[in-house]
C-alpha positions as YAML, in Angstrom:
chain: A
units: angstrom
residues:
- id: 1
  name: MET
  ca: [-31.21, 96.44, 35.11]
- id: 2
  name: SER
  ca: [-32.30, 93.37, 35.48]
- id: 3
  name: GLY
  ca: [-35.92, 93.39, 34.45]
- id: 4
  name: LEU
  ca: [-37.21, 91.33, 37.63]
- id: 5
  name: PRO
  ca: [-39.26, 92.81, 40.03]
- id: 6
  name: ALA
  ca: [-38.05, 93.13, 44.03]
- id: 7
  name: ARG
  ca: [-40.35, 90.70, 46.04]
- id: 8
  name: ARG
  ca: [-38.59, 91.69, 49.19]
- id: 9
  name: ALA
  ca: [-35.52, 93.16, 49.91]
- id: 10
  name: VAL
  ca: [-32.37, 91.20, 49.91]
- id: 11
  name: PRO
  ca: [-30.91, 90.49, 53.90]
- id: 12
  name: THR
  ca: [-27.11, 91.18, 53.60]
- id: 13
  name: ALA
  ca: [-24.51, 89.84, 55.85]
- id: 14
  name: THR
  ca: [-20.73, 90.94, 56.13]
- id: 15
  name: VAL
  ca: [-18.88, 87.61, 57.05]
- id: 16
  name: ALA
  ca: [-15.65, 87.48, 58.54]
- id: 17
  name: ALA
  ca: [-13.18, 85.85, 55.62]
- id: 18
  name: ALA
  ca: [-12.70, 82.67, 56.97]
- id: 19
  name: ARG
  ca: [-16.85, 82.09, 57.93]
- id: 20
  name: TYR
  ca: [-17.47, 82.78, 54.16]
- id: 21
  name: ASP
  ca: [-14.83, 80.68, 52.74]
- id: 22
  name: VAL
  ca: [-16.72, 77.66, 54.85]
- id: 23
  name: LEU
  ca: [-19.94, 78.41, 54.08]
- id: 24
  name: LEU
  ca: [-18.80, 78.76, 50.46]
- id: 25
  name: ARG
  ca: [-17.30, 75.42, 50.51]
- id: 26
  name: ARG
  ca: [-20.34, 73.73, 52.34]
- id: 27
  name: ALA
  ca: [-22.66, 74.54, 49.69]
- id: 28
  name: TYR
  ca: [-20.18, 73.85, 47.13]
- id: 29
  name: GLU
  ca: [-19.84, 70.11, 48.39]
- id: 30
  name: ARG
  ca: [-23.58, 69.89, 48.86]
- id: 31
  name: ASP
  ca: [-24.26, 70.16, 45.34]
- id: 32
  name: TYR
  ca: [-21.17, 68.43, 44.43]
- id: 33
  name: PRO
  ca: [-20.08, 66.14, 47.11]
- id: 34
  name: ARG
  ca: [-16.92, 64.43, 47.62]
- id: 35
  name: ALA
  ca: [-17.56, 61.11, 46.80]
- id: 36
  name: LEU
  ca: [-18.79, 62.48, 43.18]
- id: 37
  name: GLN
  ca: [-15.60, 64.44, 42.94]
- id: 38
  name: GLN
  ca: [-13.51, 61.21, 43.47]
- id: 39
  name: VAL
  ca: [-15.34, 59.68, 40.38]
- id: 40
  name: ASP
  ca: [-14.96, 62.39, 38.06]
- id: 41
  name: SER
  ca: [-11.54, 62.75, 39.70]
- id: 42
  name: ARG
  ca: [-11.01, 59.08, 37.86]
- id: 43
  name: LEU
  ca: [-12.81, 59.87, 35.03]
- id: 44
  name: TYR
  ca: [-10.43, 62.82, 33.78]
- id: 45
  name: THR
  ca: [-7.53, 60.79, 34.62]
- id: 46
  name: GLN
  ca: [-8.48, 58.35, 32.24]
- id: 47
  name: LEU
  ca: [-9.37, 60.57, 29.57]
- id: 48
  name: GLY
  ca: [-6.18, 61.84, 29.68]
- id: 49
  name: LEU
  ca: [-6.66, 65.60, 31.27]
- id: 50
  name: MET
  ca: [-5.04, 64.46, 34.37]
- id: 51
  name: SER
  ca: [-2.18, 62.80, 35.30]
- id: 52
  name: LYS
  ca: [-2.71, 61.36, 38.69]
- id: 53
  name: SER
  ca: [-6.09, 61.34, 40.53]
- id: 54
  name: VAL
  ca: [-6.56, 63.98, 42.94]
- id: 55
  name: ARG
  ca: [-9.70, 66.43, 44.16]
- id: 56
  name: THR
  ca: [-10.57, 68.13, 40.90]
- id: 57
  name: VAL
  ca: [-11.97, 71.50, 41.58]
- id: 58
  name: SER
  ca: [-12.52, 73.85, 44.62]
- id: 59
  name: ALA
  ca: [-15.46, 76.03, 45.51]
- id: 60
  name: ARG
  ca: [-14.88, 79.21, 43.85]
- id: 61
  name: SER
  ca: [-13.24, 82.33, 45.10]
- id: 62
  name: SER
  ca: [-15.59, 85.41, 45.55]
- id: 63
  name: GLN
  ca: [-16.09, 88.54, 46.92]
- id: 64
  name: ALA
  ca: [-20.01, 88.31, 46.94]
- id: 65
  name: TRP
  ca: [-21.86, 85.41, 46.89]
- id: 66
  name: TYR
  ca: [-26.14, 84.96, 47.56]
- id: 67
  name: ASP
  ca: [-26.89, 81.42, 49.09]
- id: 68
  name: PRO
  ca: [-30.23, 79.85, 48.11]
- id: 69
  name: ALA
  ca: [-30.57, 78.02, 50.92]
- id: 70
  name: LEU
  ca: [-30.25, 81.11, 53.24]
- id: 71
  name: ARG
  ca: [-31.71, 83.44, 50.88]
- id: 72
  name: LYS
  ca: [-29.24, 85.75, 51.77]
- id: 73
  name: LEU
  ca: [-26.38, 87.97, 50.29]
- id: 74
  name: LEU
  ca: [-22.94, 87.38, 51.77]
- id: 75
  name: VAL
  ca: [-20.01, 89.72, 51.51]
- id: 76
  name: ARG
  ca: [-16.30, 88.32, 52.40]
- id: 77
  name: SER
  ca: [-15.15, 91.24, 55.00]
- id: 78
  name: ALA
  ca: [-11.44, 90.93, 53.86]
- id: 79
  name: SER
  ca: [-11.98, 92.74, 50.82]
- id: 80
  name: MET
  ca: [-14.05, 95.55, 49.70]
- id: 81
  name: PRO
  ca: [-16.32, 93.99, 46.44]
- id: 82
  name: THR
  ca: [-16.45, 95.86, 43.48]
- id: 83
  name: GLN
  ca: [-19.80, 96.91, 42.04]
- id: 84
  name: ARG
  ca: [-20.02, 93.88, 39.32]
- id: 85
  name: PRO
  ca: [-20.13, 91.05, 41.72]
- id: 86
  name: VAL
  ca: [-22.20, 92.54, 43.99]
- id: 87
  name: VAL
  ca: [-25.35, 93.74, 40.98]
- id: 88
  name: HIS
  ca: [-24.38, 90.26, 39.77]
- id: 89
  name: GLU
  ca: [-25.21, 88.27, 42.91]
- id: 90
  name: LEU
  ca: [-28.06, 90.50, 43.49]
- id: 91
  name: VAL
  ca: [-29.86, 89.52, 40.37]
- id: 92
  name: ARG
  ca: [-29.30, 86.26, 41.12]
- id: 93
  name: ALA
  ca: [-31.13, 86.76, 44.56]
- id: 94
  name: LEU
  ca: [-34.09, 88.45, 42.54]
- id: 95
  name: VAL
  ca: [-34.45, 85.36, 40.31]
- id: 96
  name: ASP
  ca: [-34.54, 83.27, 43.41]
- id: 97
  name: GLN
  ca: [-37.16, 85.96, 44.42]
- id: 98
  name: ASN
  ca: [-39.51, 85.18, 41.09]
- id: 99
  name: PHE
  ca: [-38.46, 81.46, 40.12]
- id: 100
  name: ASP
  ca: [-37.19, 79.58, 43.18]
- id: 101
  name: LEU
  ca: [-33.52, 78.70, 43.14]
- id: 102
  name: ARG
  ca: [-33.86, 75.89, 45.34]
- id: 103
  name: ARG
  ca: [-35.15, 73.92, 42.32]
- id: 104
  name: LEU
  ca: [-31.52, 73.61, 41.35]
- id: 105
  name: ARG
  ca: [-30.23, 71.95, 44.59]
- id: 106
  name: GLY
  ca: [-28.96, 68.22, 43.87]
- id: 107
  name: LEU
  ca: [-29.83, 68.49, 40.54]
- id: 108
  name: ARG
  ca: [-26.29, 67.98, 39.53]
- id: 109
  name: LYS
  ca: [-26.42, 64.38, 41.22]
- id: 110
  name: ARG
  ca: [-28.76, 63.24, 38.86]
- id: 111
  name: ASP
  ca: [-28.19, 65.15, 35.90]
- id: 112
  name: ARG
  ca: [-25.07, 67.06, 35.41]
- id: 113
  name: ASP
  ca: [-25.52, 68.31, 31.78]
- id: 114
  name: ARG
  ca: [-28.88, 69.58, 32.77]
- id: 115
  name: ALA
  ca: [-27.66, 71.46, 36.17]
- id: 116
  name: ILE
  ca: [-24.68, 73.21, 34.07]
- id: 117
  name: ALA
  ca: [-27.81, 74.31, 31.61]
- id: 118
  name: ALA
  ca: [-29.97, 75.59, 34.46]
- id: 119
  name: LYS
  ca: [-27.15, 77.16, 36.60]
- id: 120
  name: ALA
  ca: [-25.95, 79.00, 33.32]
- id: 121
  name: ILE
  ca: [-29.25, 80.61, 32.40]
- id: 122
  name: VAL
  ca: [-29.34, 81.86, 35.94]
- id: 123
  name: ASP
  ca: [-25.75, 83.27, 35.74]
- id: 124
  name: GLY
  ca: [-26.25, 84.53, 32.21]
- id: 125
  name: THR
  ca: [-29.37, 86.69, 32.92]
- id: 126
  name: ALA
  ca: [-27.15, 88.23, 36.08]
- id: 127
  name: ALA
  ca: [-24.32, 88.84, 33.63]
- id: 128
  name: LEU
  ca: [-26.27, 90.87, 31.00]
- id: 129
  name: ALA
  ca: [-27.06, 93.00, 33.91]
- id: 130
  name: SER
  ca: [-23.53, 93.01, 35.80]
- id: 131
  name: GLY
  ca: [-21.42, 93.08, 32.82]
- id: 132
  name: LEU
  ca: [-19.56, 89.97, 34.01]
- id: 133
  name: ARG
  ca: [-17.67, 88.39, 31.34]
- id: 134
  name: THR
  ca: [-15.76, 84.97, 30.81]
- id: 135
  name: SER
  ca: [-11.82, 85.26, 31.61]
- id: 136
  name: THR
  ca: [-8.82, 84.42, 29.60]
- id: 137
  name: THR
  ca: [-8.62, 80.27, 29.28]
- id: 138
  name: ARG
  ca: [-5.43, 79.16, 30.62]
- id: 139
  name: GLY
  ca: [-3.75, 76.46, 33.15]
- id: 140
  name: ALA
  ca: [-3.32, 72.66, 32.56]
- id: 141
  name: PRO
  ca: [-5.93, 70.62, 30.30]
- id: 142
  name: LEU
  ca: [-8.10, 70.06, 33.48]
- id: 143
  name: ASP
  ca: [-8.01, 73.65, 34.43]
- id: 144
  name: ARG
  ca: [-9.83, 74.38, 30.96]
- id: 145
  name: PHE
  ca: [-12.23, 71.81, 30.92]
- id: 146
  name: LEU
  ca: [-13.76, 72.86, 33.88]
- id: 147
  name: GLN
  ca: [-13.28, 76.14, 33.39]
- id: 148
  name: LEU
  ca: [-15.45, 76.27, 30.63]
- id: 149
  name: GLU
  ca: [-18.67, 74.44, 32.69]
- id: 150
  name: ARG
  ca: [-17.55, 77.14, 35.77]
- id: 151
  name: GLU
  ca: [-17.83, 80.29, 32.86]
- id: 152
  name: ALA
  ca: [-21.20, 78.59, 31.27]
- id: 153
  name: GLY
  ca: [-23.11, 81.35, 32.39]
- id: 154
  name: LEU
  ca: [-20.85, 84.21, 31.82]
- id: 155
  name: GLY
  ca: [-20.37, 82.76, 28.13]
- id: 156
  name: PRO
  ca: [-22.69, 80.74, 26.49]
- id: 157
  name: GLY
  ca: [-25.91, 82.04, 29.44]
- id: 158
  name: ARG
  ca: [-25.12, 85.24, 29.04]
- id: 159
  name: ALA
  ca: [-25.47, 84.48, 24.83]
- id: 160
  name: LEU
  ca: [-28.65, 82.81, 25.07]
- id: 161
  name: ALA
  ca: [-30.20, 85.68, 27.49]
- id: 162
  name: ALA
  ca: [-29.01, 88.39, 25.30]
- id: 163
  name: GLU
  ca: [-30.73, 86.30, 22.29]
- id: 164
  name: LEU
  ca: [-33.89, 85.53, 24.12]
- id: 165
  name: ARG
  ca: [-34.29, 88.84, 25.13]
- id: 166
  name: TYR
  ca: [-33.94, 90.41, 21.68]
- id: 167
  name: LEU
  ca: [-36.59, 87.92, 20.46]
- id: 168
  name: GLY
  ca: [-39.02, 88.05, 23.03]
- id: 169
  name: GLY
  ca: [-38.33, 90.72, 25.27]
- id: 170
  name: ARG
  ca: [-38.06, 90.15, 29.04]
- id: 171
  name: LYS
  ca: [-40.84, 87.75, 28.95]
- id: 172
  name: ALA
  ca: [-38.79, 85.35, 26.89]
- id: 173
  name: VAL
  ca: [-36.02, 85.79, 29.78]
- id: 174
  name: ALA
  ca: [-38.41, 85.04, 32.31]
- id: 175
  name: SER
  ca: [-39.40, 81.36, 30.19]
- id: 176
  name: ALA
  ca: [-36.40, 80.51, 30.21]
- id: 177
  name: LEU
  ca: [-36.11, 81.10, 34.00]
- id: 178
  name: ARG
  ca: [-39.19, 79.35, 34.76]
- id: 179
  name: THR
  ca: [-38.39, 76.16, 32.62]
- id: 180
  name: PHE
  ca: [-34.48, 76.29, 32.40]
- id: 181
  name: PRO
  ca: [-32.67, 74.87, 29.28]
- id: 182
  name: GLN
  ca: [-32.58, 71.11, 29.72]
- id: 183
  name: THR
  ca: [-29.39, 70.48, 28.26]
- id: 184
  name: THR
  ca: [-26.56, 72.41, 27.43]
- id: 185
  name: GLU
  ca: [-27.57, 71.94, 23.52]
- id: 186
  name: GLN
  ca: [-30.52, 74.12, 24.38]
- id: 187
  name: LEU
  ca: [-28.00, 76.81, 26.06]
- id: 188
  name: LEU
  ca: [-25.84, 76.66, 23.47]
- id: 189
  name: HIS
  ca: [-28.75, 76.90, 20.90]
- id: 190
  name: VAL
  ca: [-31.34, 79.15, 20.86]
- id: 191
  name: ASP
  ca: [-33.24, 76.85, 18.20]
- id: 192
  name: LYS
  ca: [-32.77, 73.60, 19.95]
- id: 193
  name: PHE
  ca: [-33.81, 75.68, 23.44]
- id: 194
  name: LEU
  ca: [-37.16, 77.26, 21.34]
- id: 195
  name: GLU
  ca: [-37.82, 74.02, 20.29]
- id: 196
  name: ARG
  ca: [-37.40, 72.30, 23.42]
- id: 197
  name: GLU
  ca: [-35.37, 69.50, 21.90]
- id: 198
  name: ARG
  ca: [-34.68, 66.70, 24.42]
- id: 199
  name: ALA
  ca: [-31.21, 64.18, 24.50]
- id: 200
  name: LEU
  ca: [-31.51, 60.83, 22.87]
- id: 201
  name: PRO
  ca: [-31.05, 58.58, 25.43]
- id: 202
  name: VAL
  ca: [-28.22, 56.45, 25.99]
- id: 203
  name: ARG
  ca: [-28.22, 52.98, 27.90]
- id: 204
  name: LEU
  ca: [-25.33, 51.38, 29.62]
- id: 205
  name: PRO
  ca: [-24.94, 47.50, 30.42]
- id: 206
  name: ALA
  ca: [-24.44, 47.14, 33.64]
- id: 207
  name: ARG
  ca: [-21.61, 44.96, 33.36]
- id: 208
  name: VAL
  ca: [-19.02, 44.14, 30.34]
- id: 209
  name: GLY
  ca: [-17.03, 40.66, 30.93]
- id: 210
  name: ASP
  ca: [-15.15, 41.00, 33.62]
- id: 211
  name: VAL
  ca: [-15.67, 45.29, 34.25]
- id: 212
  name: THR
  ca: [-18.90, 46.41, 35.91]
- id: 213
  name: LEU
  ca: [-20.48, 49.42, 35.89]
- id: 214
  name: SER
  ca: [-19.88, 51.98, 38.87]
- id: 215
  name: ALA
  ca: [-20.88, 55.54, 38.16]
- id: 216
  name: SER
  ca: [-22.12, 57.70, 35.22]
- id: 217
  name: LYS
  ca: [-23.38, 60.89, 33.87]
- id: 218
  name: THR
  ca: [-24.75, 62.66, 31.40]
- id: 219
  name: PHE
  ca: [-21.73, 64.29, 29.06]
- id: 220
  name: GLY
  ca: [-23.70, 67.30, 26.97]
- id: 221
  name: GLU
  ca: [-22.52, 69.24, 24.15]
- id: 222
  name: LEU
  ca: [-20.89, 72.18, 26.20]
- id: 223
  name: ASP
  ca: [-18.43, 68.69, 27.96]
- id: 224
  name: VAL
  ca: [-17.74, 67.71, 24.44]
- id: 225
  name: ARG
  ca: [-16.71, 71.22, 23.17]
- id: 226
  name: GLY
  ca: [-14.66, 71.87, 26.71]
- id: 227
  name: LEU
  ca: [-12.78, 68.05, 26.33]
- id: 228
  name: LEU
  ca: [-11.52, 68.80, 22.68]
- id: 229
  name: ARG
  ca: [-10.92, 72.42, 23.67]
- id: 230
  name: ALA
  ca: [-8.59, 71.33, 26.68]
- id: 231
  name: VAL
  ca: [-6.05, 69.32, 24.73]
- id: 232
  name: GLY
  ca: [-6.12, 71.45, 21.65]
- id: 233
  name: VAL
  ca: [-8.46, 70.41, 19.14]
- id: 234
  name: PRO
  ca: [-9.17, 72.45, 16.57]
- id: 235
  name: ASN
  ca: [-12.64, 73.58, 15.34]
- id: 236
  name: ALA
  ca: [-13.77, 72.34, 18.57]
- id: 237
  name: ASN
  ca: [-16.97, 73.82, 18.83]
- id: 238
  name: ALA
  ca: [-17.89, 72.68, 15.16]
- id: 239
  name: ALA
  ca: [-16.99, 69.18, 15.99]
- id: 240
  name: ALA
  ca: [-19.48, 68.84, 19.11]
- id: 241
  name: ASP
  ca: [-22.43, 70.59, 16.77]
- id: 242
  name: GLY
  ca: [-24.78, 67.88, 16.01]
- id: 243
  name: TRP
  ca: [-24.64, 66.26, 19.58]
- id: 244
  name: GLY
  ca: [-27.32, 64.41, 20.35]
- id: 245
  name: GLY
  ca: [-26.97, 62.53, 23.45]
- id: 246
  name: GLY
  ca: [-24.11, 61.71, 25.66]
- id: 247
  name: ARG
  ca: [-22.86, 60.10, 29.14]
- id: 248
  name: LEU
  ca: [-19.58, 59.21, 30.77]
- id: 249
  name: ALA
  ca: [-19.38, 56.00, 32.55]
- id: 250
  name: LEU
  ca: [-16.71, 54.41, 35.15]
- id: 251
  name: TYR
  ca: [-16.29, 50.94, 34.66]
- id: 252
  name: LEU
  ca: [-14.52, 48.93, 37.48]
- id: 253
  name: THR
  ca: [-12.27, 45.38, 37.59]
- id: 254
  name: GLY
  ca: [-11.16, 46.20, 41.03]
- id: 255
  name: PRO
  ca: [-10.73, 48.81, 43.57]
- id: 256
  name: ARG
  ca: [-7.30, 50.01, 41.71]
- id: 257
  name: GLU
  ca: [-8.29, 49.64, 37.92]
- id: 258
  name: ALA
  ca: [-10.97, 51.97, 36.03]
- id: 259
  name: VAL
  ca: [-12.09, 51.75, 32.54]
- id: 260
  name: ALA
  ca: [-13.78, 55.39, 31.29]
- id: 261
  name: ALA
  ca: [-16.17, 54.90, 28.69]
- id: 262
  name: LEU
  ca: [-17.37, 57.62, 26.64]
- id: 263
  name: VAL
  ca: [-20.94, 57.16, 24.59]
- id: 264
  name: LEU
  ca: [-22.19, 59.97, 22.47]
- id: 265
  name: ARG
  ca: [-25.56, 59.79, 20.29]
- id: 266
  name: TRP
  ca: [-25.05, 62.28, 17.20]
- id: 267
  name: ASP
  ca: [-28.30, 63.49, 15.40]
- id: 268
  name: THR
  ca: [-26.95, 62.26, 11.81]
- id: 269
  name: PRO
  ca: [-24.93, 59.33, 10.76]
- id: 270
  name: GLU
  ca: [-22.77, 62.42, 9.47]
- id: 271
  name: ASP
  ca: [-22.53, 63.75, 12.78]
- id: 272
  name: ALA
  ca: [-21.15, 60.54, 14.04]
- id: 273
  name: ALA
  ca: [-18.33, 60.46, 11.10]
- id: 274
  name: GLU
  ca: [-17.45, 63.45, 12.18]
- id: 275
  name: TRP
  ca: [-16.60, 62.50, 15.65]
- id: 276
  name: ARG
  ca: [-14.40, 59.26, 14.44]
- id: 277
  name: GLU
  ca: [-12.19, 61.92, 12.87]
- id: 278
  name: THR
  ca: [-12.11, 64.15, 15.77]
- id: 279
  name: VAL
  ca: [-11.39, 61.41, 18.23]
- id: 280
  name: ALA
  ca: [-8.19, 60.70, 16.51]
- id: 281
  name: ARG
  ca: [-7.21, 63.74, 16.67]
- id: 282
  name: TYR
  ca: [-8.13, 63.99, 20.54]
- id: 283
  name: VAL
  ca: [-6.26, 61.18, 21.90]
- id: 284
  name: SER
  ca: [-2.98, 62.28, 19.76]
- id: 285
  name: ALA
  ca: [-3.15, 65.46, 21.86]
- id: 286
  name: ALA
  ca: [-4.62, 63.73, 25.50]
- id: 287
  name: PHE
  ca: [-1.99, 60.71, 25.02]
- id: 288
  name: PRO
  ca: [1.50, 61.96, 23.72]
- id: 289
  name: GLY
  ca: [3.16, 59.02, 21.94]
- id: 290
  name: ALA
  ca: [0.40, 57.42, 21.58]
- id: 291
  name: THR
  ca: [0.80, 54.13, 19.20]
- id: 292
  name: ALA
  ca: [-2.34, 53.76, 16.66]
- id: 293
  name: ARG
  ca: [-3.41, 49.92, 15.55]
- id: 294
  name: ASP
  ca: [-6.14, 48.52, 14.15]
- id: 295
  name: CYS
  ca: [-8.78, 46.72, 15.72]
- id: 296
  name: PRO
  ca: [-11.66, 45.18, 14.17]
- id: 297
  name: PRO
  ca: [-14.56, 46.03, 14.40]
- id: 298
  name: LEU
  ca: [-13.74, 49.07, 15.91]
- id: 299
  name: ASP
  ca: [-12.18, 51.79, 13.98]
- id: 300
  name: ARG
  ca: [-8.84, 52.31, 15.95]
- id: 301
  name: CYS
  ca: [-7.17, 51.35, 19.25]
- id: 302
  name: TRP
  ca: [-4.13, 53.17, 20.64]
- id: 303
  name: SER
  ca: [-1.50, 51.69, 23.12]
- id: 304
  name: ALA
  ca: [-0.68, 54.77, 25.26]
- id: 305
  name: THR
  ca: [-0.07, 55.10, 29.39]
- id: 306
  name: THR
  ca: [-3.00, 53.00, 29.09]
- id: 307
  name: ASP
  ca: [-5.33, 51.39, 26.21]
- id: 308
  name: VAL
  ca: [-7.26, 53.44, 24.54]
- id: 309
  name: ALA
  ca: [-10.09, 52.19, 21.88]
- id: 310
  name: ALA
  ca: [-12.37, 54.25, 19.83]
- id: 311
  name: GLY
  ca: [-15.36, 53.58, 17.13]
- id: 312
  name: VAL
  ca: [-18.54, 54.80, 15.34]
- id: 313
  name: LEU
  ca: [-21.81, 52.22, 14.44]
- id: 314
  name: GLY
  ca: [-24.16, 54.57, 13.13]
- id: 315
  name: ASP
  ca: [-25.52, 57.69, 15.00]
- id: 316
  name: THR
  ca: [-23.18, 56.44, 17.98]
- id: 317
  name: GLY
  ca: [-19.53, 56.74, 18.38]
- id: 318
  name: VAL
  ca: [-17.68, 55.54, 21.89]
- id: 319
  name: LEU
  ca: [-14.29, 56.41, 23.27]
- id: 320
  name: VAL
  ca: [-13.23, 53.97, 25.91]
- id: 321
  name: SER
  ca: [-9.58, 54.60, 28.08]
- id: 322
  name: GLY
  ca: [-8.11, 51.91, 30.25]
- id: 323
  name: PRO
  ca: [-7.54, 47.96, 30.44]
- id: 324
  name: GLY
  ca: [-8.97, 46.14, 28.01]
- id: 325
  name: ALA
  ca: [-10.69, 48.93, 26.52]
- id: 326
  name: ASP
  ca: [-11.16, 47.74, 23.13]
- id: 327
  name: LYS
  ca: [-13.22, 45.02, 24.50]
- id: 328
  name: VAL
  ca: [-15.40, 47.10, 26.26]
- id: 329
  name: ALA
  ca: [-15.64, 49.59, 23.24]
- id: 330
  name: ALA
  ca: [-16.77, 46.85, 20.97]
- id: 331
  name: ALA
  ca: [-19.70, 45.78, 23.39]
- id: 332
  name: LEU
  ca: [-20.75, 49.23, 24.04]
- id: 333
  name: LEU
  ca: [-21.34, 49.52, 20.36]
- id: 334
  name: ASN
  ca: [-23.22, 46.32, 19.94]
...
């Protein structure tokens, strides 16, 4: 069904529900440590996706799961798995046998966007065989944002695998599993994958006035889509097209005051100008009741539950939320 050769039998074990959940949680936190979750929680709070800092996500619930660390298929004993989840995980096992999924270990800590893209093509290849598809989007803004990442393999990953198979057969799919898409832009656009178009660099100052850079991560085209979709901004996919590179950063003025800074590079100044209009719609949706004001040299600032500022210069756009947002945004555009 997958076109992948079986190099050896896939070891399988039925595991008690409690033990299964522990192993799943442990693997999840190995790739996404709690410290990183806490940073993301602060960032998502400042971006208006959640009302207070809490743990952002939990490990997915499942009936079956292939663990690349153990190289074993685990089945949760409290449930009788249906065929599709088992087939899905068996294909992931075959991907591991042929292309080594341990390459993904720790990738999220180094490059979040690249990790999402790599995992998505693996899950997308499995989804072609299993028939698994994305679920209905629901929940609070943060739930909708994270669902797009969690199900990237069942949506964009599956679509890319299908396009590659159509264009070049199984060898084309194998090439994507051997090298992995480097960005979610490559995941979303087959031409970008075939051209191996790299992300434009985004450099962040270690200090802006009295705020200090605490952490940062890549923020890809899929993230831009998710951010806009989460709060209901229309035409989110079109608005994210033209993404060239991005980072989301956490700046701190003390243990309690945080500033989130999103810096995006666009392919052209015209794409950046379109982002300027999109930001205004995003702020209106994410921060209800926000009051806009002019704040040269930036495009616009808002007073809401926190200060928000945005601006575009050339091919670069910034969106900053937190105390002194206008000063941080102006510095990031210089």
